[in-house]
N, C-alpha and C positions, 0 to 999 in steps of 0.2 A: 374849314381846316386846309392848311396848307403843309403838306408833310413831302420829305424828301424821299425819293423812290427807295426800295429797301433793295439794296445791292444784289444781296446773298438770295432773295426769291427771284428776282429777275434772272439770274444767272442759272437758279434752277428751272424757271420757266423755259429757258432755251435749251438746257441740256439734260435734265433728271429722266425723261420719259424716251430720250432719242440715243442713250448711249446703252452699253450693252453692261458695262460694270459700273456702278457708283460707289466708288472707293471714297467718298467724303459724306456719306450720308451719315446723317446726326442720330437716327434711330436703330433699333434693333429689327431684325428681320421679322416682319409682320407676322402674328398669329394666325394661322389657319382658322377659318370660321368652325369648321365641323370639329375642329379638335377643341376650340373654346366651347360649345356647345355642350360637348361630351363632358365638360367640368362641372356642369349647372346642377345645382340642387334642386332636390324636388319643388322648392318654393320660386325660385327663380327661373325654372323651366316652366312652371304654370304660368308665370307672368309673360314669358316669351311666347308660349302657344297661344295665349289667349289676347296678346298684345292688341289693342285699337290704336290706329293710327291718327290720333287727335293731337291737340296741344298737350304740353306736359307743364309741371309746376315750373315756375320760373326761377325759383330757387334750386331746383332740381328733384329728383324722385325722394321722397324722405327715405326710403331704405338705401339709395345710392350714397345720400348724404351720411347716413349712420355708418355704411361700410367706408367711406372716406374718412370720417372721424376716427375709425379704428386704427388707422394709419399713425395716430398721434396720440401723445400721452396726457394733454391738459385740454383737448379739444372734444366739443360734442358736436352733434348733427347741426345744432341751430348756428353754429360757428363756421359752418360751409357754405359756400355759395359756388354753384356750379356753372360751367360756361361752355362755348363751343370751343374747346381747346384753350390752352394756355395763352395763346395770341390774344384772343377777346379778354381774358382775364387781365392782362398787362394793359390793354388798351381802356378798359374801363376803370382800372386804378389809377392809371396815370389822369386821366380826364376827371375822375370824382375829387383826386386829393391835390392837384396841381394847378397852377394858374400864374399870371404875371406877377412877379414879387416872390414867388415861391424858388426853392432851390432843392435840387437832387443830386445827389452823388452816385453814380454809376460804375461798377467794374468794366472795365475794356481792355483786350478786344473781347465783344461778346455780341449777342443776338440784338439787332440793330434796333428792334421794337422797346427794347428797354429803356434806352435814352432817347430814340428819335421821335417817338410818341410825347414823351415828356418837353422836350424840346417844343413840339406843335401846340401843345398846351399855352406856349409862352413863358414856362418858366425857365429857370437859369437850370443848366445841367455841367456838372464837373464830371470827367471822365477820370477814375482811378484807374491808371495806367498799370497793367501787370507787366512784368519784366522777366524774358527767359533767363538772363543771369541771375536772377533771385528766385529760379524755380517756378515763376509766375505768382510767387505768394502774395498775398494781402500786406500791405506796410501802414501798419498801424497808425505809426507815428504820421506819417504822410496823410492818412486818411482823416486823423483827428485834426491835422491842420486845414483840411479841405471843408470841414465843417463850419457853417455860419449861423447867426440868429436866423436866417431865413429857411435852413434846411427841414425839409418836411420828410423827404424819402431816404434812405441809404439803401440802395439795391444793389444785391450781391447774388451770384449765379455760383451756386455751389453743390455738387460737384460742377465743374466749370467748362462751358462751351466757348471756345473751341480747344483749351489747353488739356484737359483732365486735371487741374488743379483741385485739390481739396484740402481746405484749411486745416491746420491741426488744432486741436482742442483750446490750446492757449489763445491763440489768433481769434477762434470763434468766439471765445468769452470775451475777449476785447472788443468786438464788434458788437456785442450785445451791450459790455458797458457804454461804449462811444455812443450808440442809439439812445440807449437810457438817459444818459447826461443831456444830449441834445434835444431830448423830447419829439425823436423823431421817429418814424415807422421804419423798423429794419424789415426790409422784403428781401426773403430769401426764395430765389428761383430754384426749386429744388426738383426740378423733372428728372433728373439722373439719381435721384436719392435711392436707395435700395441697389445700386449697381458698384458699390465701394469693393475694391479688390481684397481688402481686409475689412471683415466686418466690425472688427473692433474701432476703426476708425470713422463709423458713421456718427454723425454729428446730431445734436438736437435738432429738431425741427425749429423754424423761424417761429411759428405759431405756439410752440411750447416755450419759448425762451424767455419771452417778455411779453407783457400785455398789448405793446404795441407791436408786436410779432407777427409778420404777416407770411404765409408760405404759399408759394405758386406751385400748384402740382399739376399732371396730366397723365394720360393712358397712352400717350404717344411714345416716351422713350423706354424708360426700364420696364414697362409694361408690355411694349410690341404691339399697342393698338394704335398707332396714329390715324387709321382710317375711321374710328370712331368720333374723333372730334371731340372728346370730353376732356375739360380741364376743370380747376377749381381754385378757389381762394379759400384759405383757411385762417382764421384771426379770431382771437378772444375780443377784439375791439369790434362790438356789435354796430356802433356808428358807421364805423367804416364799411362793413359791409352793406348797412342799409343804403348809403352814399353810392356805393356801386351798383347793388341793385337797382337803384332807380335809374342808374345812367344806362345799364343794360336794357331797360324798357325801350331804348331807342336803339338797340342793336339787334340781338337775336330775339330777345323777348324770353325764348325758353329752348332748351335743348332738344336734340332728336330723340323720339321716343323709343325705337330700336336701340339706339347707340347707349342710351342710358341702362338698359336692363341688360345689353352684353357688359358693360362696363360692371355693372354689379356680379355678373356672372364672375368675371375676372378677378374683382377683389376680394371676392368670397373664397376664392382659390387661389389666391395671390402666391402662395409659396411655389405651387408648381407653377404659374406664370412665370415668376420671378426665376425661378430654378433654370428654366429653359434660356432665359436671356443672360442669365450669368455663365451657363456653360458655353453658349456662342461666343461671348466675350472672351472668356478665359482660353480657349482654343485658339482663337484669332489672334491672340497677345503672344501666345508662343509663336505663330508665324512672324509676327513683327519684331520680337525680339531677337529673333535668328536672321532678318533682314536688317535690323540697324547695327547689329553685330559685325555683319559681312561688309557694310559701305560706312564706315566710320569716316572716311575720307571725302564722303559726298553729300551723306544726310546725317544730321544728329536731331533728337528730341530730348525734352525732358520729360521722362516715361510718365504717363498719367498714373494717379492713383483711385481715379473712379471714373464711372461714366463708360463711352462708346466712343469718343473722340479724342483724338490729340492733335499736337500742334507742332510737327516737325519741320526741320529748316533745311533747303537745299542750301550747300556750302560751297558749290563749284562756282570759283570767280568768273564772271563775265555772261553768266547763265541765270537769267531771270526764271523766278517760279512761273510767273504768267506765261512766257514763252515757251518753256519746256511743258508745261502741262496742257496747253493749247495743242502742241505736237503730240503728246500720248495720247490725248482722247482720239485725233484722229488716225493716228498709226495704230492704236490697239483698242480703241473703244473704251478707255477705263479714265474717268471722270476724277480730279481732284479737285480741291478749292483753294485758290489762292488766297493769302492772307490780303491782298488787296480788296478782297469782296468784304473784308471788315474793316476797310479803310486803314490796314496795320501794314506796315512795311517789314523790311527785313529778310523776304524771301522764305517765310513759312507758308504752310499750307496745311489745311484742314484734311486730317485722314480718319475715316471712320473705320471703326472695326467690330459694327453689329451685325453685317451681314454674312450670309453664309456663303457667300461666293469669293469672301476675301482671299483665299488660297489661289484662285485662279486669277482673279484681279491682281494680286500682288506677283503672281508668276509673270503676267504680261508686263507689268512695270517694271519688274526686276530685266526682263529680255531687252525692254527699250532702252533702259538705264546701261544695259552693256553695250548697246550700239552707239549712245550718245554722250557717253559721261566718262568712260574708261579712258 
């Protein structure tokens, strides 16, 4: 396999653990281990205390798959395949389903592996560009025109990274219809599901929406447990899961035994875990609303509807976000993620609001802006 460098991950490899404030993080502040263990019920605590560090079931612990299935309406434990993070799930899915002569449509800007791994299989990939002037919305007419007889996958990230876009129900239903008519798998990267600012706007899961629907989930984002490296595919297409499982035999084979039990604990106590994430995000959004109200002639954004990231834009003529963010990290120890790391122009940058140090980081950013942009 020959694959392009993952620009975002190379950027984080340089900066993530070298800066004081990561104001572009995509996840929510990591859940403390002691606090998580305190949520364990008797069965999961016994599993933790009696754990032996051997191999685990390649499809995932049966109790973990049952707990994951509880996140869906139409999905059972046998419709779940556990992976070492969502990244592995994406990698196995693309390689199991795509090859030369096949076609995939992927929303963009977005997480690079969603389209780059597909390209590396030899498949043709069409990027469905989201546009700021349209509120980052999916354009159903344009997407329908992008479908070809060779389209195997339609890949959508919702809630969306990096924009925070969440389709309305009519748009989502249109996606389901287009995928069904094309006989393509609708793959919905749902790693920010349950972080909708208005729960009434929560969409049906991809795996619940059609037989060929696929949901990508993970413990890293909404559940604030990135260190577990536990992700999954959910789908009622058992043949697809079998092909992915066969490919997984050449990657990790199985997940970490401690991580699976910790994920089980979190999922059984998911309301407490998710409420912590939602409260952090809600408090930080208040700070950001104030900031963008105070700086309308320097920064603009389409306010996210879900998740823990947004995609603002620096609007000062003659100043590029790449140069300004480089100066910011050197002066204040605050890291932003320029849109160029997504291959996307327009002076956008990803801003993360899931970390508890956001008020301090934002104060430093604002002080730097006062010195350089007024």
